[in-house]
BAKEVO-247993 format. One record per residue (C-alpha): residue number from 1; x negated, y negated, z. Coordinates in nm, 4 decimals, padded with zeros to 6 digits. Layout:
// residues N
node resi = NUM	xx = X	yy = Y	zz = Z;
...
***
This chain:
// residues 77
node resi = 1	xx = -00.9944	yy = -00.7831	zz = 02.8538;
node resi = 2	xx = -01.3298	yy = -00.6273	zz = 02.9014;
node resi = 3	xx = -01.5835	yy = -00.6016	zz = 02.6232;
node resi = 4	xx = -01.5602	yy = -00.2221	zz = 02.6177;
node resi = 5	xx = -01.1883	yy = -00.2363	zz = 02.5367;
node resi = 6	xx = -01.2473	yy = -00.4936	zz = 02.2615;
node resi = 7	xx = -01.5297	yy = -00.2916	zz = 02.1110;
node resi = 8	xx = -01.3167	yy = 00.0246	zz = 02.1169;
node resi = 9	xx = -01.0300	yy = -00.1605	zz = 01.9441;
node resi = 10	xx = -01.2715	yy = -00.2955	zz = 01.6817;
node resi = 11	xx = -01.4181	yy = 00.0480	zz = 01.6120;
node resi = 12	xx = -01.0746	yy = 00.2091	zz = 01.5827;
node resi = 13	xx = -00.9452	yy = -00.0645	zz = 01.3518;
node resi = 14	xx = -01.2510	yy = -00.0402	zz = 01.1249;
node resi = 15	xx = -01.2128	yy = 00.3384	zz = 01.1137;
node resi = 16	xx = -00.8422	yy = 00.3170	zz = 01.0242;
node resi = 17	xx = -00.9109	yy = 00.0537	zz = 00.7591;
node resi = 18	xx = -01.1835	yy = 00.2676	zz = 00.6036;
node resi = 19	xx = -00.9522	yy = 00.5691	zz = 00.6142;
node resi = 20	xx = -00.6775	yy = 00.3738	zz = 00.4365;
node resi = 21	xx = -00.9201	yy = 00.2429	zz = 00.1747;
node resi = 22	xx = -01.0497	yy = 00.5936	zz = 00.1169;
node resi = 23	xx = -00.6963	yy = 00.7255	zz = 00.0723;
node resi = 24	xx = -00.6181	yy = 00.4476	zz = -00.1772;
node resi = 25	xx = -00.9317	yy = 00.5141	zz = -00.3809;
node resi = 26	xx = -00.8664	yy = 00.8881	zz = -00.3751;
node resi = 27	xx = -00.5124	yy = 00.8285	zz = -00.5003;
node resi = 28	xx = -00.6360	yy = 00.6050	zz = -00.7806;
node resi = 29	xx = -00.8992	yy = 00.8583	zz = -00.8823;
node resi = 30	xx = -00.6463	yy = 01.1437	zz = -00.8959;
node resi = 31	xx = -00.3869	yy = 00.9406	zz = -01.0872;
node resi = 32	xx = -00.1202	yy = 00.9401	zz = -00.8182;
node resi = 33	xx = -00.0145	yy = 00.5882	zz = -00.9150;
node resi = 34	xx = 00.0036	yy = 00.6536	zz = -01.2899;
node resi = 35	xx = 00.3455	yy = 00.6827	zz = -01.4483;
node resi = 36	xx = 00.3074	yy = 00.7998	zz = -01.8086;
node resi = 37	xx = 00.6825	yy = 00.7838	zz = -01.8745;
node resi = 38	xx = 00.7312	yy = 00.4319	zz = -01.7390;
node resi = 39	xx = 00.7345	yy = 00.2592	zz = -02.0747;
node resi = 40	xx = 00.9198	yy = 00.5384	zz = -02.2517;
node resi = 41	xx = 01.2005	yy = 00.5330	zz = -01.9972;
node resi = 42	xx = 01.2077	yy = 00.1544	zz = -01.9991;
node resi = 43	xx = 01.2693	yy = 00.1439	zz = -02.3722;
node resi = 44	xx = 01.5708	yy = 00.3730	zz = -02.3460;
node resi = 45	xx = 01.7730	yy = 00.0969	zz = -02.1858;
node resi = 46	xx = 01.6425	yy = -00.2027	zz = -02.3831;
node resi = 47	xx = 01.8188	yy = -00.3336	zz = -02.6858;
node resi = 48	xx = 01.6362	yy = -00.3821	zz = -03.0138;
node resi = 49	xx = 01.6408	yy = -00.7583	zz = -02.9633;
node resi = 50	xx = 01.4724	yy = -00.7281	zz = -02.6229;
node resi = 51	xx = 01.2002	yy = -00.5103	zz = -02.7727;
node resi = 52	xx = 01.1393	yy = -00.7612	zz = -03.0534;
node resi = 53	xx = 01.1129	yy = -01.0411	zz = -02.7968;
node resi = 54	xx = 00.8584	yy = -00.8399	zz = -02.6000;
node resi = 55	xx = 00.6496	yy = -00.7798	zz = -02.9129;
node resi = 56	xx = 00.6617	yy = -01.1484	zz = -03.0039;
node resi = 57	xx = 00.5521	yy = -01.2540	zz = -02.6554;
node resi = 58	xx = 00.2609	yy = -01.0090	zz = -02.6665;
node resi = 59	xx = 00.1550	yy = -01.1441	zz = -03.0056;
node resi = 60	xx = 00.1701	yy = -01.5029	zz = -02.8763;
node resi = 61	xx = -00.0344	yy = -01.4035	zz = -02.5724;
node resi = 62	xx = -00.3014	yy = -01.2402	zz = -02.7906;
node resi = 63	xx = -00.3119	yy = -01.5451	zz = -03.0190;
node resi = 64	xx = -00.3614	yy = -01.7790	zz = -02.7221;
node resi = 65	xx = -00.6383	yy = -01.5620	zz = -02.5795;
node resi = 66	xx = -00.8101	yy = -01.5538	zz = -02.9182;
node resi = 67	xx = -00.7806	yy = -01.9321	zz = -02.9471;
node resi = 68	xx = -00.9312	yy = -01.9808	zz = -02.6008;
node resi = 69	xx = -01.2216	yy = -01.7479	zz = -02.6833;
node resi = 70	xx = -01.2923	yy = -01.9330	zz = -03.0062;
node resi = 71	xx = -01.3116	yy = -02.2662	zz = -02.8269;
node resi = 72	xx = -01.5274	yy = -02.1226	zz = -02.5475;
node resi = 73	xx = -01.2650	yy = -02.2389	zz = -02.3044;
node resi = 74	xx = -01.3926	yy = -02.2862	zz = -01.9502;
node resi = 75	xx = -01.1423	yy = -02.3521	zz = -01.6703;
node resi = 76	xx = -01.2090	yy = -02.6560	zz = -01.4536;
node resi = 77	xx = -01.3959	yy = -02.6009	zz = -01.1285;
***
């Protein structure tokens, strides 16, 4: 392939990538990916036991994060 064809392909691919990134950022800014009813609809089909388990797991997660912060935990390099 000639260098002009490769450069044209590179320019087009960069343009399309930038266009896709712009569309993604625009969608995030305008809230197109937000679903305010996601958790409300999810709880309609969960039993009370499942909801209690979810609360307990969140509490355990928060406790572990607090414990790590108190110890100034640093992950190994």
